N, C-alpha and C positions, 0 to 999 in steps of 0.2 A: 261584824255587829250592824244589827240594824238599829232603826230609832225606837223600837218597843224594849228592845233590851237596854239600851242606854237609859231611856225612860224609868225602867226597872231597878237599873243598878244605882241611878242618882236617887229615888225613892228608898231604896235599901237603906243608903247611906245616909239618908235625910239631908241631901245636899241640894241647894236651890241652884236654879237654873243659871242666874247671874254668877254664883260662886265658881261653878264649873267652868263655864264661858271664860271667865277671867282667868282662871287657872290654866286654860290651853289655849288662850288667845284669840278667841273666837266671840261674835257678837251673839248676845242672849237670844235674839229673834232668830237667828241662823239655826243655834242648837234647838230651838223651840219647834222650828218646821221639820227639822231632822226627825225630831222625837215623835211628832203626829203623824208621820209617815204619809205626807200628802206628795211623794214622789221626789222632795228634795234631797238631793245628794251632797254630802260634803267635799270639799277637796281631798284628796287621799292623805295629804299631810295634816289636815285637820282631823280626820277621823281617826289617824295613827295616833296622834296627840291625846284625843278624847279617850280612845281605847287604854293607852298606856297610862294616863292619870287614874281611869277608875281601876285598872288592875293593880296599881301602885297602892290603892286604897281598899284591895282585899277582894275584888269581883272577879269572877272567872266567868266567862261567856262559854256555852255551851252550843253544839253544833250537831245537826244529825250527820250520819255517814256522807250525806251527799252533800255536806257543806251548808244547809239551810240552818238559820238561826232558830236557836229553840228556847233558850232563856239564859238565867243567871245563878250563880251559887257562890257561896262564900269561900274564899280561898282555904281558910282554915279547916273547912269541913272535909276537903280532898286529903289533906294532911293525916287525918285522922283515920281514911279508909283504909 
């Protein structure tokens, strides 16, 4: 997951940065720096918690065959395919 995917997922869910940061135990400013893509990397545990939280809210992260981040989709749409 990259920062753009994170930001898109949060927007899709209508979730404020403060709410998501609190849910995963990180600082809101840390989350915002990650989302803007200024090269800021999260600690692996923070990134895993963030991804798990967003996935638990119904987000699926999509990647290219090479593993590059592509986007997001809603989990329910995959079930219907």
